[in-house]
C-alpha positions in Angstrom: -12.1 8.8 20.6 -9.7 7.4 18.0 -10.7 6.7 14.5 -8.7 3.8 13.0 -10.0 4.0 9.4 -10.2 7.1 7.3 -9.3 8.6 3.9 -8.4 12.2 4.8 -5.1 13.0 3.0 -5.4 14.9 -0.3 -4.7 13.4 -3.7 -3.4 10.0 -2.5 -6.5 7.9 -3.1 -10.2 8.5 -3.3 -10.2 10.9 -0.4 -10.1 14.7 -0.6 -8.5 16.5 -3.5 -7.0 19.5 -1.7 -5.2 20.2 1.6 -7.9 22.8 2.4 -10.5 20.1 2.2 -8.4 17.9 4.5 -8.3 20.7 7.0 -12.1 21.1 6.9 -12.5 17.3 7.4 -10.1 17.3 10.4 -12.0 20.2 12.0 -15.2 18.3 11.6 -13.6 15.3 13.2 -12.4 17.3 16.1 -15.9 18.7 16.6 -17.2 15.1 16.9 -14.7 14.3 19.7 -12.1 12.5 17.7 -8.7 13.1 19.3 -6.5 11.0 16.9 -7.1 9.6 13.5 -5.3 6.9 11.6 -5.2 7.8 7.9 -5.5 4.6 5.9 -4.6 5.2 2.2 -5.9 2.5 -0.1 -3.2 0.0 -1.3 -4.7 -2.0 -4.1 -4.1 -3.1 -7.7 -4.6 0.5 -9.0 -2.8 2.2 -6.2 0.3 0.1 -5.4 3.0 2.7 -5.7 2.0 5.1 -3.0 4.8 7.6 -2.1 5.4 7.2 1.6 7.5 10.4 1.7 4.4 12.2 0.3 2.2 10.6 2.9 4.5 11.6 5.8 4.8 15.1 4.3 1.1 15.6 4.2 0.7 14.2 7.8 3.3 16.7 8.9 1.6 19.5 7.0 -1.7 18.8 8.8 -0.3 18.0 12.3 -1.5 21.3 13.8 -5.1 20.3 13.0 -5.0 16.9 14.8 -2.7 14.0 15.6 -2.7 11.9 12.4 -1.1 8.4 12.4 0.3 6.7 9.4 -1.6 3.6 8.2 -2.9 2.0 5.0 -5.9 -0.1 3.9 -4.3 -3.0 2.1 -6.3 -5.2 -0.3 -5.0 -8.6 0.3 -6.6 -9.9 -2.9 -4.0 -7.7 -4.8 -1.0 -7.2 -2.4 1.0 -10.3 -1.6 4.3 -8.9 -0.3 6.1 -6.0 1.4 3.6 -5.9 4.1 6.0 -4.2 6.5 5.6 -1.0 4.4 1.9 -0.9 5.3 1.6 -1.3 9.0 -0.2 1.0 11.4 2.2 3.4 13.1 5.1 1.2 12.2 3.9 -1.6 14.5 2.6 -5.1 13.7 -1.0 -4.4 12.8 -2.3 -4.0 9.3 -5.8 -2.8 8.2 -6.8 -5.1 5.4 -9.7 -5.6 3.0 -10.6 -7.9 0.1 -12.1 -7.7 -3.4 -15.9 -8.0 -3.5 -17.3 -11.6 -3.5 -14.1 -13.1 -2.1 -15.1 -16.4 -0.5 -14.9 -16.5 3.3 -12.5 -19.5 3.2 -10.1 -17.4 1.1 -10.4 -14.4 3.5 -9.5 -16.6 6.4 -6.6 -18.2 4.5 -5.2 -14.8 3.5 -5.4 -13.5 7.0 -3.7 -16.7 8.3 -0.9 -16.1 5.7 -0.4 -12.6 7.0 -0.3 -13.9 10.6 2.3 -16.5 9.7 4.5 -13.6 8.4 4.3 -12.0 11.8 1.6 -9.4 11.3 -1.8 -8.9 13.0 -4.6 -8.3 10.5 -7.5 -5.9 11.2 -10.3 -6.5 8.7 -11.8 -3.3 7.6 -15.6 -3.0 7.2 -16.1 -6.7 7.9 -19.8 -6.2 7.1 -18.9 -6.2 3.4 -17.6 -9.7 3.5 -19.9 -11.8 5.7 -23.2 -11.7 7.5 -22.7 -15.1 9.2 -22.1 -15.2 12.9 -20.1 -18.5 12.6 -17.7 -16.7 10.2 -17.2 -13.9 12.7 -16.6 -16.3 15.5 -14.1 -18.2 13.4 -12.2 -15.0 12.8 -12.2 -14.1 16.4 -11.1 -17.6 17.4 -8.1 -17.0 15.1 -7.2 -13.7 16.8 -8.2 -11.7 13.8 -9.5 -8.2 14.7 -12.6 -6.8 13.1 -13.8 -3.3 12.3 -17.3 -2.1 11.4 -18.2 1.2 9.9 -20.1 3.7 12.1 -22.9 3.9 9.5 -23.3 0.1 9.6 -23.6 0.1 13.4 -26.2 2.7 13.3 -28.3 1.3 10.5 -27.8 -2.4 10.3 -29.7 -4.4 13.0 -27.6 -7.6 12.5 -24.3 -5.8 13.0 -25.6 -3.8 15.9 -26.3 -7.1 17.6 -22.9 -8.3 16.7 -21.2 -5.3 18.2 -23.3 -5.7 21.4 -22.2 -9.3 21.6 -18.6 -8.0 21.8 -17.5 -9.7 18.5 -16.3 -6.4 17.0 -13.0 -4.7 18.0 -13.4 -1.3 16.4 -16.0 1.1 14.9 -14.4 3.4 12.4 -15.6 6.1 10.1 -14.1 4.9 6.8 -14.5 8.6 6.0 -14.5 9.8 2.4 -15.6 13.3 1.3 -18.9 11.9 -0.1 -19.9 10.2 3.2 -21.3 11.5 6.5 -19.1 11.5 9.5 -21.0 9.5 12.1 -18.5 8.6 14.8 -20.2 10.7 17.5 -23.6 9.3 16.6 -22.2 5.7 16.8 -20.5 6.3 20.1 -23.5 8.0 21.7 -25.7 5.1 20.5 -23.4 2.4 21.9 -23.1 4.3 25.2 -26.9 3.9 25.5 -26.4 0.2 25.7 -23.0 -0.3 27.2 -20.6 2.5 28.1 -17.8 0.2 29.0 -18.0 -1.5 25.6 -18.1 1.9 24.0 -14.9 2.9 25.7 -13.2 -0.4 24.7 -14.2 0.0 21.0 -13.5 3.7 20.6 -10.5 4.2 22.9 -8.9 1.2 24.5 -8.6 -1.1 21.5 -7.4 1.6 19.2 -4.6 2.5 21.7 -3.5 -1.1 21.6 -2.9 -1.2 17.9 -1.0 2.1 18.0 1.7 0.7 20.2 4.9 -0.5 18.7 6.5 -3.7 19.7 9.6 -2.0 21.2 7.3 0.0 23.5 
C-alpha cells in the first residue's frame, strides 16, 4: 500500500516536531501495511519558503525506516507560480488544496490553469470542497484526480458511495500527529466491497503518479 498524502517530516509544517516522533509514525505506518509514503509538506500563504534541501535531508535521514517520496500539498488559492518546485517525485503531478469556502467554479478554473501549464492536479481531501456528484463528475471529465481521506471513507456514507462508484482515485491518510492512522481500516473495508478497486486505489494509481515522464 502507498500513502500519497501525509505530514510526517519534523518541523516543516504542522506535522511532528521531532525526528524521533517521525520515526514512531513511520513504524506505525509500516505496521499498517504501508510500503511507501509520499510526504506532502504544506505550501501555503504562511509556509511559502520551504527549504527543499532540508526536506531532502530529512527524507534521507529517515530512509532506513521506510521509502519516503518527496511531495508537497500546494494551496492554489495562495500559490500562483513556481509549480515545478512542488511536484510529486519530480514528475508532473501536484497534490493541491484550496482555501475553505472556495467556490467550485474557481476550483475548476485553478485546476485548469495548472493543467494548461503542463501539470496534473490531484485534489487533496476533495470532501472538504464539494458534496455534489455533478461537481465530482465534472472534475473527472476534466482528467483531474481526486483523493479522499481514509477517515472520510470510513465514516461518511456519501463519500463511501462515491468511492464505490469509482469516482475517487486515491485514499490517503492526510496523517498529522493528532489524527488516527486509518489506512489499514480503510483498505480492509474497501476490500469487503471490491478487492480490485481497493488494489487500484491503494496501489496501482499511486504507482502511476510516482512515475517520471522520462521513465
